[in-house]
C-alpha positions in Angstrom: 49.3 -10.4 28.4 46.0 -10.2 26.7 42.9 -9.9 28.9 40.5 -12.2 28.9 36.6 -11.7 29.7 33.9 -14.7 29.8 31.4 -15.0 27.5 27.5 -15.9 27.0 28.6 -18.8 25.2 29.2 -21.8 27.4 31.6 -20.2 29.6 33.7 -19.9 27.3 36.7 -17.6 27.2 37.4 -15.1 24.6 40.0 -12.4 24.3 38.4 -9.0 24.9 38.0 -7.9 21.5 36.1 -11.4 20.8 33.8 -10.1 23.3 32.1 -7.5 21.4 32.0 -9.7 18.5 30.0 -11.5 20.7 27.9 -9.4 21.4 27.2 -7.8 18.6 26.6 -10.6 17.0 23.6 -11.5 19.8 21.8 -8.2 18.5 22.5 -8.5 14.8 20.3 -11.5 15.8 17.7 -9.6 17.7 17.3 -7.6 15.1 16.8 -10.3 12.5 14.3 -12.2 14.0 12.4 -8.4 14.6 13.2 -7.9 11.0 12.1 -11.2 10.3 8.9 -10.8 12.3 8.1 -7.0 10.7 8.1 -9.2 7.3 5.6 -12.0 8.4 3.1 -9.5 10.0 2.9 -7.5 6.8 2.6 -10.9 4.3 -0.5 -11.4 6.8 -2.0 -7.4 6.7 -1.5 -8.1 2.4 -3.7 -11.3 2.3 -5.9 -9.5 4.3 -9.3 -9.9 2.6 -8.8 -5.6 1.4 -6.2 -6.9 -1.2 -7.8 -9.8 -2.1 -10.2 -8.0 -4.4 -8.7 -5.0 -7.2 -10.6 -3.4 -9.0 -10.0 -3.6 -12.7 -11.3 -2.2 -16.1 -14.3 0.5 -15.3 -16.1 1.5 -18.7 -19.8 3.0 -18.8 -21.2 2.6 -21.4 -23.8 5.8 -20.9 -22.4 9.0 -23.2 -24.4 11.2 -20.2 -20.7 12.9 -18.9 -17.3 12.7 -19.6 -16.6 12.3 -15.9 -18.9 9.2 -14.8 -16.2 7.0 -15.4 -14.1 8.1 -12.6 -17.1 9.1 -10.5 -17.8 5.6 -11.5 -14.7 3.7 -9.9 -14.4 5.8 -6.9 -17.5 4.7 -6.2 -16.7 1.8 -6.4 -13.7 1.9 -4.1 -15.1 3.2 -1.7 -18.3 0.8 -1.1 -14.9 -2.3 -2.3 -13.4 -1.0 1.1 -16.7 -1.0 3.3 -17.9 -5.4 2.1 -17.1 -7.5 4.7 -14.7 -9.9 3.0 -13.6 -11.9 6.1 -15.3 -15.1 5.0 -13.7 -15.4 2.3 -11.0 -18.3 1.2 -7.9 -16.1 1.8 -5.5 -18.5 -0.7 -6.7 -16.8 -4.3 -6.8 -13.1 -5.4 -9.0 -11.7 -7.8 -10.3 -8.7 -10.2 -13.4 -7.0 -10.0 -14.1 -5.3 -13.3 -17.3 -3.6 -14.0 -19.7 -1.3 -16.5 -22.3 1.2 -16.0 -24.9 0.1 -18.8 -27.2 2.1 -18.0 -28.0 5.6 -16.0 -31.5 7.5 -17.8 -33.7 10.3 -15.7 -36.5 11.3 -16.5 -37.4 14.7 -15.3 -40.5 15.3 -13.6 -43.0 17.9 -12.7 -42.0 16.3 -8.5 -38.5 16.1 -9.7 -36.5 13.8 -11.2 -35.6 10.0 -11.2 -33.1 8.3 -12.7 -32.3 4.5 -12.8 -28.8 3.1 -12.9 -27.4 -0.8 -14.0 -24.1 -2.2 -13.1 -22.2 -5.3 -14.8 -19.4 -6.6 -12.7 -17.5 -9.8 -13.8 -15.1 -11.0 -11.2 -11.9 -13.3 -12.1 -9.0 -14.8 -10.8 -5.8 -12.8 -11.1 -3.6 -15.6 -11.8 -5.2 -17.0 -14.6 -8.0 -14.8 -15.8 -11.5 -17.3 -15.8 -13.9 -15.6 -15.0 -16.1 -16.8 -11.9 -19.1 -14.6 -11.2 -21.5 -12.1 -13.1 -22.9 -9.6 -10.8 -25.4 -7.6 -11.3 -26.7 -4.1 -9.6 -30.1 -2.1 -10.3 -31.4 1.2 -8.3 -33.7 3.9 -8.9 -33.5 7.5 -6.9 -36.1 10.0 -6.9 -35.0 13.8 -6.8 -37.0 16.4 -5.9 -34.1 18.8 -6.9 -31.6 18.5 -9.3 -31.5 15.4 -11.0 -27.0 15.3 -10.8 -28.0 14.3 -7.5 -30.6 11.3 -8.2 -28.0 10.2 -10.8 -25.4 10.0 -8.0 -28.1 8.2 -6.1 -28.7 5.4 -8.5 -25.6 5.3 -9.0 -24.3 4.4 -5.9 -26.8 2.1 -4.8 -26.4 0.4 -8.2 -22.6 -0.4 -7.3 -23.8 -1.1 -3.4 -26.2 -4.1 -5.2 -23.4 -5.3 -7.5 -21.7 -5.3 -4.2 -24.4 -7.3 -2.1 -23.6 -10.6 -3.7 -20.1 -10.4 -3.0 -18.6 -11.9 -0.1 -21.3 -14.6 -1.4 -19.4 -15.6 -4.9 -15.6 -15.8 -3.2 -16.7 -19.0 -0.9 
């Protein structure tokens, strides 16, 4: 005679091999629920404000240095991470493209003065429709090397342009 066991399913008595199946079915369900919960958390994190704005094209109309575009991209990436986008519309995705239009350095007896101008555009990711243009301007004075003044002016222009980003996304 075969052995039987009572299962958690409404007091149904099943042969012993079926008890292992029912337990493993409950375990499978628990694993599936855990995976679904993890997927929901991941989707929510993906929809968080940080992923709303991605960096698109980055160019420099200034021919001062070849590595200027990469430096501009690095500064934009850093500063974009600092922007508070908590009040932005979460259902939209955006592409931010930027062009450094001016980087001029004047050397003086007391140091270097650099001015920078950055033009940025904000487009809807899905349709590509232009949503906003952002402009940042900055001047930096350095008593020493012109390169430090250039970096400071570049960062200031990027911050100036991104300062209006949260407002543009409302």
